[in-house]
Steps between C-alpha positions, in 0.01 A plus 500: 500500500445146621267472803390210723193492737466279794177437700472343847177412683493505878197301631457458879125435499410145611273308260138432606264213445165369617404177672167347424310247718184343356542748210472794738787740578642463852788654692832345576485303828155369434409144613244333278352159434456575127732459204726802419698656219733797463504763226693814398562740212825576323827328429539326834598152608361313803583205722289318755674328786827532304367341183416685171137604487291554184266793517137405590584139576249352747622356828266284715719289733507581878817702560647840574591663163773767480490688164796719407473747212818624343526771231782581251669732753504205746249668733293231674179475703373208709134393527379221733176303505404180686267231373344303789213264432526303827217568743595587862452177701727547798224598746250248362760223545596630843136512620418155360812354656450663841487256798215457741558211736202276561337460843545126554835322485734236644859551618782256448788560738838382375778573743459859607314604185128503429323453169127551436273317260136523405424130569615240747599272216742760358649564842539128574657433156754779565579364846535144360739614233713679761490196733605268218791728393624542856447157649468229236821331386479387138684176418547289188510116505673341196477134612230356731757263652698795626224603744549337842260706721182308443382542861496881448276504188183701566155350443648179365582670171639282225872563461579605146775659303502874442429796719394446863496714812603510865262691729340503847261235619143619534482321837828640633672810358827389659507183288597501130352260247556424134211575256469336161149632435475872429133522589565350842794732554288805405234400759756496777657826382158658508449362854796700625460801264144578618645595838640807322165607347271728700128477546295733284561874550246774443557869440435690817443873552639492853765233520828464316468328167806281442566428130876454468610449140182479289437263211338603174167352610482743794393802288161589364466868406169473311189654653152454353293807404121488530471442127714189535821649353814390675775764534814550707487701820563878490507570874846645580622444140738762362523563124849582366588738219696249292390463138186712524448873515145535628254269672119532539255296717134454434255344747325230300167552675541878498410782264783431255723780632874452460708602801869567450719288735830631625804276480684423820196538734294208632171465312285496812660833602356656187169307459266421788209330325533126484412283199631378163717750309591514137848648440621666180873570487661680212861565405645800316461328169126462555508126558230394744448211748174416667486286813287459813536503876274478808503708815336332800355726772199286608483245778379148408135400521360178637213294358340257743194276529342561842221323680286703742348341809152379416571468125600189315630644172823704494523854365793646308649817642786725386710658772694816412714736702259787439201278569628424852431857611267478804514118512663372816470128427318234303290233672426186304431135539741425216755716310646338189764700308441472127751738345761764575428777252795723426724620218779315684451128455732447798292689753506334842215400727586444870262346751574489878304297742589382854863594460543319167578682176415370154612652165346464158600638160513417128474124448381419854162348587298778664358444851146434622430625853226298670638416846361741756743770607653839437712537186720797408521527123771705333534560130786679322702500181874516439490877507346519849152603386279324753263490800369276773160402642343247736280209423304327774388153417197429708530158663250301696220671682512542876507174701231468766603229744281344770685314777337330799666495836596170658162420656286650227344762732628797295660580175724768336431667172827616344515704179826490300582724206743350246660823378590820682307700241174308579250697697176403672235747386213359704470223765187365654448207735147372570379260771181323419435764231554802734791732441751513790643817643870567545600370158728740312713488183821553697456206727572153351452259796187432703406250780146368537365262763123525461296237328378592162558506123766757406535657156795718397460728199816677381550728200856604391626793297478295183130433536538142605240377753 
């Protein structure tokens, strides 16, 4: 009557647990910037990233955590959570590091390659270094008595032991001399190197802008908002979906509305209103980065002190693109440019007169127009926002010339206008106080042979009599 009983348990149900982030339950696959822990019920063991895990232990280091629950029947379940506390900075760094070449530069040509620099001194130093490396022979003298070429020593330098150099004569590039003074050598190297450095170049909207390989000093991507904040340029900039998941833009001077920006599409294809923008970029963990950018859609403005005919004191005017509507030209006795007003510090002012062209930009002394003539003034920034207008500087009044004939029996009156835009509004010639007939504003030469006192009264289009 002996009896034995055997029991077997078949368990195919995977164990379950719960991930908590910031003490709140979350699903597997969550990305968070808060600390996490894992919990479960029953006789179950757990590992995290292959290491034993104690129930409810808090984890706070940035990482991807793989939890594996295993029950007594060897059923297992995997849970994953990511802790990420690093804010998304890819686009902020990309925008701040974007390159905008300045509008004034110098080019050093070395062989068949060109290199651009912000200043003449930089370009010359680069050319000098290249000339030294290519053409200067470096020598070392161990004993003064070993040197026998005294007649070939440049500038009467004192012969000494140590490093000295063999290089071209300043007077004749086909002759080589020995230099024992480095300063004197550098002066001669610069004499030849400057032949490889260009005159100043200015950014042009119409002509080809030759930069070659640009130096670090050639970039300035900061534009100045009306409130004085400097921010990198947004025109044409494309935000990438790298470490962020959503991006919003807010016009600083606007109503506070956040506009969602699409990744992979140029900013100015999505936004048309220019100005300073605040950006908020978030990643899936909720980390947030705030940065700023500027979109420039306005042409520069020009401040000038102008003097009107008949007035002694100048008046300040502000010329804008919109303000030019209906204005064909400006007529002044003097036109002194005070300031180029634009978000782009490197906006360019171009003045053309009598076939000559003059450029001005950041760091240049601005011009004062006071010689009579017609001046075409153009103003534009590096994005091509710009316009042109004409300034007429009023020169001398009309010249009235009296010239006797050889025997003093008659004389000519000749009227000469200095500028083509001068006009005679009224002309009157009197003899002995009586107005003569046949005098008109379109005739500028008269012959008189009658005795008398002649008076010529002329009034031009600027009110000068």
